[in-house]
N, C-alpha and C positions, 0 to 999 in steps of 0.2 A: 203892798197887800193887792192893790188892784192888779196886777201883774199877775201875781198868784191865781187871783179870784179869773180871770179871764183864762187861764191855763185850765184851771177845771172844769170851768165851762165849754172848753174847747172839748177835753176828753168827755164828757157827757154827751156833747154831741155828737164824738164817733161811735160813742159807745151805743148812741139811739138809730145812729146810722147801718150798725151792722145788725143792731136787733129786727131793724125792718127788711134789712137783707134776707134774714134766717125765716122770718114769718112769710115774706114773699117765696121764699123756698118752698115751704111748708106747705103754703097753698097750691103753688104747681104740684108739688108732690099729688093733694089730695085730688088734683084734677088730672093727673094724668090716667090715658085709657090702659087698661089691664087686659082688653079683648085683642085676642091676635089679628082680627080682621080690622083693627082700628090704625089710625096712621102712626108708625113707629117713632119710638120718644127720641130718635137720632136727631130730628129737626130742631128741638128744644132749645140748644145752645145756641143755634144759629139765629133764632128768633127772638129772644130776649137779649136786650141793650142794658148791659149794666150803667147806672146812676154814675157822673162824672164825679161825684165823692166817695162814689162805694172804694173799696182797696181794689187793685186791680187783681184777676186772678182767683181771687174765694169762690167768686158765685158760679163761676163753669167749675172748679175742681170740685165740689159738694155736689154739682150736678150730676158729674162724672161717676162720681164714689156712688152715688145713687142709681146708676145705670148698670153699674157691675152688681147690685143686689137682685135685680128686677128677673123673671122668669120669662118672660116674654121673650119670644127671639130676633134679633136684630138682623139686618140684611147684611150678606156677605157674599162676596163673587164665589167663592168656592165651597158656601155652604158649611164649613167646618164648625162653626160657633152657632148655627141652626142645632146640627145635629149635636150638639156636645149641651145642651139645653133641653132639647124636645125629644121625649122617650119614645113617640109614635109619630113621624114625621107623618103629614097628611099625604092621600094620593096623590091630589093636584099639583103639591110641589114635587114629587116626582117624577110626574110627566112633564111637569114644567121643566125640570133639571136635564131630562134626557132630552127634550126636543130643543134646549139650546146648546147642544154638544156640538161640535161640528162633526164632518161627514166621518172623518177618519175613527173617531172613536165611536161613531154609530155603528160600522164597519165593524168593529172589534170583536174577533171571535170568541172571545172571552167574556164579554157583557153581553152582546143582544142575537149570537148566533148560535145555534149546535155546528160542532164539526161534523161534516161526512165521514164516511169509515176513512176513504182513498186520502182526503185532507188531514187525516190524525194521524195515518200510518206515514203519510211524508215529512207530517210535523214532529215526530218523534224519532225516527231514523234521521233526519238532517239536523234535530239538534244532538244526537250522539257523534255522529261525523265529524260535526264542529270541534268536538273535543277528543279528535282521536291524534294521536303520538306516538312513536316508536314505544314508551314506555307502557300504554295502557291499553294495547291492541287487545289483549287477554280478556281486560275488564270488558270493554267497549262490544267484543264478541258475544259474552253472557247477557248483556242487555240487549244486542240486537235479538240475538235468539230468543227471549223472552217476548217480542213480538208475535202475535198470533197471524199467521198469513193463512187464506184460507181458500186461495186460489192464485192461477199462472199469473192473473194482470198482478197481483199486490207482490207476487215475486219477482216479478220482472221490474217493477217502480222500484224495489229495494236496490235490483243491482243498478237500474240506470242513476239512483241516484248517487249510488257510489262511483260508478263511472263520471259524471259529472264534477264529483269532488276530485276525484284524481285528474282530470282533465285541468281542470281549474288549480289547481296546485302540483306541479309536476315535481316539485321538491319532494313532494311524499309521497311518490309512484312507489315505490317499495314498500311503506308501511301499508298505502289503502291494497295492495297486492298481497300481503300478511294477512289483511284484514279476510278479503275473498277466499285465499285459502283455507282457514279459519271457518270460514262460514258454509263450506263447500257440502258438508255431511251435517248441518244443522238442520236445515229446511228439509222437508218430506218431499216425496216426488207427487207430481199430479195427472193425472190420465189426460192421455193426448184427443181432440176432440175429434180427429180423423181415425182415432183408434189405434196409430201407430205406439213408436215408441212413448213410455213415460218420460213427460218434462221435468228433469232434475235440475237442479242450481248452476251444475256443469254446461249444461246442454243452453240452458239461459243466456250463460255468459258469453258462449260460442256465438249464438244469436246476435247479439250485443254488438260484440267485436266486427263482426261480418258486418252489420248495419253501419256502422261509424267506419269501417274502408270501404263500403259502397260511396259514402258520404265525403271523402276524402279523395275519389277518383272525380269528383266533380270539378275541382280546381278551385283556384281563388278568388275568383272574379264573383263579386258580388251578386244577388239578386236582381231582379228589374226592381223589388219592393225597395231594398236597400238602397240602390240607387235614385230613386225617387225621394228617399229622405235624408239622403246623406250625399254632401258633396267636398269635392276637395281633398283636405286632410280629414275628415271624418270617413270617406273611403279610405284612404290608404290605413288610417287605423284597424276597418273592419278589416280588411284583410289581414294585418299581423296579426289579429287575434284569431282571425282564422285559421292562419298555418302555425301559431303558437300551440292551437290546439290539437290539426294535427301530428307534429312533433311530440306530443305531449301523448296523445295515442300511440303511437308507434312504441316510443318506453313503456307505458302501461299493459301492452300487450307482450312487449319483452318478458317484463318480468312477470306477466302472468303464464308463459310458457315456461321461466325459469323454476316454477313453482307446480309444473305437471297440470296447467290446467288447460293448456290449447297442446296440439301434437307437433311432433314437427314436420310433417303432412303439409299443417295448415301454415306454419311458418315459411316451409320454401313456395309454396302457392303465393304467397304475398310478397315476397323476395323478388320472385321472379316479375313477377306483376308490375311491380315499383319499376325497375330498371326497363321492362319488354323486352326479356327474354327470347319470345316468343316472335317479335317482329323486330329483326336486326334494321331492318331499315328505316325504321322511326326513332325520332330522339322524344324521348319521356319530357316530360316539363320538370323544370329544374326543381320544385317542390316536390316532386314524387324521391328525385333522388335525395335529398335532403332527407326524405322519410326514410329511406333505403338505407343511409347510414348509420341513423340514429337506432336504426331496429338492430344491425349488424354490431353497433358497438354496446347494446344492450344483451344480446344473447351470443355474441361470436364465440366465445371462448368456448361454454357449453355445447352450442350445436356443432361447431368443428370435431368435437369429440367423437359425435355419432357417425357412422357409417356414410346415413342417407344426411347428413348434417353435412358431413364434408364435403359431399359433392355438391351440395347449394349452396355452400359457401365460396367455394371453388368456381361457379358457374357464374355466380352474379358478382364477385370481386372481378373477374377476366373483363364481363360486361361492363362494368362502372370503370376501368382503366381504358377499356376501348372508348366509351363515352370523353373521359377526360380528355384524352388527345383528340377527340375527332372534331372534324370543320366544317362550314357550313358552304353553301355554295360561293362564297364571295372570299373563302378562304382563310377568314377569321375563325375563332374558336368558337363551338357550338355553345359552349356554356361559358359563364361570368367566371374572373378569377375566385369569388368568392365557394361556389362548388366545387372547383379544381381543387382548390385546398384543402376542402373536407373530404374529397376524394383519397385527396394523396394523404390524410391525418388517418382516416380510416387505413390504408395499406400499409403504413408505416406500423399501427400499430397490432397490425397482423403478423406482420415480419416479427415483430418484439415481442410474440405469444402472448398477443393481447393485454401486453402491461401498459398503461399509459399513466402520464402525470395527471393528476385532476386539483383545477385550484377551486373549484366548487365543490365544497364537501356535503356529503349525503347528509339527510335526517341521521341524528346520534342519540342515543341514550343518555343520561346525565353520566353515569360511570362510564362511558366512553369517552365523554369530553374530559373526565376528571384524570383518566389514564393520557390521555393526549398531552393535558397540560402539565401532568408530574413529567412525563418527556420530554417537554419543550423547558422546562425549569430544569432538566437535569444535562439537556443540550447547552443550554446557557452557561452553566456551572461549570461544565468540562471545559469553554470556550469554544464549543463547537457552533456552528451555525444553525439558526432555527428554520425547519425546512419552512419553505413559504406554501408548499404543494405535497399532495400526498400521493402515491402510488396505488394503484388499481388494478385489479384484474377485470377486464370486459367483459361481460357476460358471464360470472362464475355465478356458480348456482349457490343459495344460501346454505349455510352450514347446517339448520337444522333437517335441510331435505337429504335422502338415501338419491343416489344418481340413478337414472331412467335405466 
């Protein structure tokens, strides 16, 4: 009997403890601030310490549940909770959020500044060029043609962006050349400032090609500014980037010629100047010989079919052979073995009718890749060896263009 009575008294004591806890909770809820300017309620759970006899966790959970029903905004690092419960955030809060952002976000063009006309043009065209591939050239041409061009400066900006993209991605040189060919009749003509011939898309392409070629002749040596910024391997990497840009420029110029955007006269002048045909007693730089070989491998077949082009090819190839076997004053070869092999490869390709074996495939469409896959599967099924390289005609004009 006494044991049962003690158990009942312990139960009553536990009930009184719980009621005391609930009463304390109601007192705190009544005393909670309802204004935004007062102290947030998030600190209450840290200030109140439950009594040792109170069941652990009950008071904290009920106060947390009370918070979820309040309409007062709570502090949040990202501001999501405040925006979800506050219909009209105050102006002071917006200014504070803007000041708390880092400098990168404050300078974002989408949030805090208006793009100028030139910046907006570059952004649009660059975004379209990033999506170019052999399958969607016509779509990209249609979208770029919808961009409004109002003066010659904007026209040159579009061409320079295409050139820059083609030189940084030489694998897609043919695709960018197709893009330039499709855009040549899209943009309008603009009157020249000196009253001469109107400035067209094609003439602007010629001017930019000339500027790139003149920059090529300056050599691979870094500028004084680059020498002050880089040393050792960084300088060598700078030279390599400049050389890769030169070779890509020659390849791109060659594909522009194949699409009738540059004349044979211009190509002949460039080729002769690269190998110093006018100054036989002077040895050209090695990078100039590499550029000459790259250019002829890109246009050789088509250039040799023209009477004027045939004369250029013969003259340049003869000059390259002389340079290949030339000796310096010490009796050693004037050029390194790598350049000699490159010249010999060009001469062998010409002797084979400009047919060469290529291990680096050019950019292709999905249909062309599927056809190659079917051909390889058929070859394996018949027991034949799958070709590891493809034979191409160096400098052949695209099929959709008629001969000059």
